[in-house]
N, C-alpha and C positions, 0 to 999 in steps of 0.2 A: 516493517511495513510492507503491505501487499502491493502487487503490480497494477498500475492503471494503464489504459490504452488510449492512444491519441489517434486522431484521424489523419493518417499520412498515406499518400499514394506510394505503393511499392515500386521499386526500380528493378525488379526481377533479379535480385541477388539474394535468393533465399538462404543459401549457406552462410553468407555473411550476417544476415539478419538473425539467423538461429544462433550463431556463435555469440553475437552481441547480447541477445536476450538471456542466454544461459549465464553469461558473465554478470549481467545486470541482476538477475535473481539471486545469484550467489552473493552479490554485494548487499542486496536487500536482506537476505537471511543473516549475513554478518552484522548488519545494522540492528536487526531484531535481537540477535544474540548479545551484542554489547548493551542494548537497552535493558534486557533481562538481567544481565550481570550487574550493571551500574545501579539499577533500581533496588538492588539489595543493600546498597550503601548510602544512597542519596534520595531525597524526595523526588517524586515523579516529575514535578514541575521543573526541577533543576535539570533532570535528564532530557526532557523534551526541549527546554530552553537551549541547552548545548547543541542539540541536533539542528535547530533552526538557525541559530546564530552562526555556527560554522558553515552551514549550507549557504546562507545569505552572503557571508563574507567571501566564500569561494566564487559565488556567482558574480559578485562585484569585481573580483579580480579577472574572471574569465570573459565576461560579456560587456561590462561597462566601457573598458578601453576600446573595444571594437566598435560598439554601436553608439556610445554616449548614454549618459544617465537618463536624460529626458526621453530618448527614444525607447529605452528599455521599460520605463515605468508608465509610458503613455497608454491609457486604456480608454475604450469607448463605453465600457460598462463597469464603472467603479463599484456599483452596488453588488452586482453579481460576483465580481472579483473578491469583495470582502466576504460575501456569503460562502464562496468557494474556499477561502482561506480558513474560515471558521469551521467548515466541515472537516478539513484536513487536520486542524488542531484538535478537533473532537476525536477523530480517528487515532491520532497519536496518544492523547491522554487516556482514552479508554483501552487501547491495545497495550500500551506500556504498563498501565496499572494491572491489566489482566495477566501480563507475563509474570507478575509477582506470585500468582496463585495457580496459573494454568501452564502445563508443559508447553514447550516451544512449538513442537510439531502440531499438536492439537489446536493451540490458539491460532496458528497460521492457517490451518485448514478451515476453521470456523470463519476466519476473516475473509477467506476466499468465497464466502457467500456473496460478496459484493457484486461480482458480475451477474449473478442470478437476480439479485435485488434490482440491479440496473434494468434487466430485462422486464421484470414485473412493473417497475415504476415508470418505465419509458412509455407505457400505454396511457396512463392518466396525465403525465407531466409533459411528454413530448408528442403525444398523439401518434406514436408508432404502432405498427401492427405486429402482434406476436402470434405465432402459429400454435396449434394445439400441442405439437411435439415439444416446443420450447416451454410451454406451461408445464408439461409433464416433467421436463428436465428441472425446472425451478422447484417443483414439488419434491422431486427425488433429492435435490440438494438439501432441502430441509429435513428429509428423512435421514440423510447421511449425518447431519448434525445431531439428530435424536439418537442415532446409533453411537456416536462419539460420547455424548453426555448421558447415556441411557440411565433411566431412573434406578437408583440404588448403586450406581457406579461412583467411582472416586471423584469424577468431574461434575456430578450432579449437585452443584452448590450455587448460591447466588453469584459467585465469581464468574460463572460461565456467561452471565449477561454482559460482562465487560467486552469480550471480543465480539459478541453479537451486536452490541451498540456500535463498536468500532466498524463492523461490516456495514451497518446501516448508514453511518456517517460517510464511509468511503463510497458507498453506492451513490449518495447524493453528490459527493465530490466528483465522481465520474460523469454523472449527468450534467452537472454544471460545466465540467471540462468540455463535454460534447457541445453544449450550447455556445460556449465561448470560442470554440475552435475556429469558427468562421468569422470571428470578430477581432480577437487579439492573437498575436503570435504565441507559440508555446513558451518562448523565452520570457515574454512579458508576463504571462500567467504564472509561470513558476517563480519568477523573481518577486512579483507582487505577493504571492502566497508566502514566500520565505520572509520578506521584510515585514509584512503585516503580522505574521505569527511571531517573529522575533520581538517586535515591539510589544505585543500582547504578553508574551511570556516574560519579557524583561520587566514589565510593570508589576508582575506578580512575584518576581524573583526575590526581592528583599525579604519577603515573608518566609521564604523557604531555603535561603542560602546556607550552604555548608561547604567550607573550603575543601576542595578535593586534594588528594595526594598527587604527586607528580605523575605516577603511573595512571591513576584514574583520570587526570587531566588529559593525558595523551589518548586514553581510551575515548574520552568525550570528543576530542578532535577527530579521532578515527570514526566515531559514530556519525558525525556530520559529513565527513568525507565519503563514507560508504553511501549515504543517502544521496549526496550530490552526484557522485560518479554513476551510481545506479540509474538515476533519472536521465543523465546525459546519454548513457549507453542505450537505455530504453528508447529514447527519442531517435537515436541513430538507427536502432534495429527496425523501427517502423518506417524508416526512410528506404529500407532495402527489401522489405517483405510485408505482405498484407497482415493486418492484425489477426484474421482468422487462421492464417498459416502459423503464426507465432504463438497463438493461445495455448496449444498443448505444452509448449516448452516453458511457459510462465509458471506452470504447476510444478516445475522443478524446484521452485522455492520451498515447497513443502518437504521435498526430499532433503534439500540442504538443511532446512530447519531440523528435521529428524536427525540428520548426521551431527549437527552441532549439539542438539539435545543429548545425544548419546555420549559424545566425546567430552563435553564440558560439564553437563549437568547430570550425567549418569541416568538418563531416562530413556526408556524405549516404550513406544505405544503398545498396549496390549492388543489381542486379536480383534476385539470389538472396535478399538480405536483405528486399527489398520483398515478394517472393512468400511467404517464410516468415512475415513479420509478418502478411500478409493471411490466411494459413492459420490462424494462431493466433487472430486476431480472429474469423474465421468460425466456428471450432470453439467458441470461447467463446459466441458469439451462438447457436449451435445448442443448447448446453447451457441457456442462458437461455430459449430458446424452448420447449424441452422442459419446463422447470420451470413456465413460464407455462401451457402446455397442461394439465399435471398438476394445477396449482392451480385 
């Protein structure tokens, strides 16, 4: 799963923030690698269910004893929280399904359209101002995707729509996160998302259940653990440095995904894929730079 940003004021410890976000994106890439591997053996619904259930159980252990259950789940905007959870579950289902057909690095790069979509959608939905250079960066990001999935290439199939839909869902998820950041705490938002999605996936699970082997069961636990720890480290990273400063390092997730793709799935992006991935990364960095200048 790709990285989201939350609105935290930096505490002028950029080196610590950079180290934390690098470790976070490594965990996110590990999460996606386990998702791709497990989806070759089990239904997508079951893989996504395992991710949310383990994530939620870990949050129960970490946060509830400290703050109390009622404090953690109390929200002022339950409707928006439900919509945010549905956007994230859409991201998980589309992206994990896409990993069955799309190599890890390319799927991750396409999913990184989300920050660009947030920029474009923030105008009509949040009333924010976007500069001409940021619009050009958004356009460049879509050109990068076209280079990756160029007509006639191996990725030019209907399956490429899956990570594109994932990026769209994740863009809406980030916008809702931004709207809720001044209403509910990050702990409440993340816990409610986990528990709502666990309940939704548990309702569907009986129709897709397949008993996992011991090793695969451990991998499913690792899947949820990587997701949970990645989000915790990401939260801490933004407490030590501004999002615009950390944005370039979030794209390290694509590099880690490429490394895992080569080591585990024996796939290396071709020259067009590398160029397209680079264009997507540069366009995202341009948007982050524009936001940093504006702030």
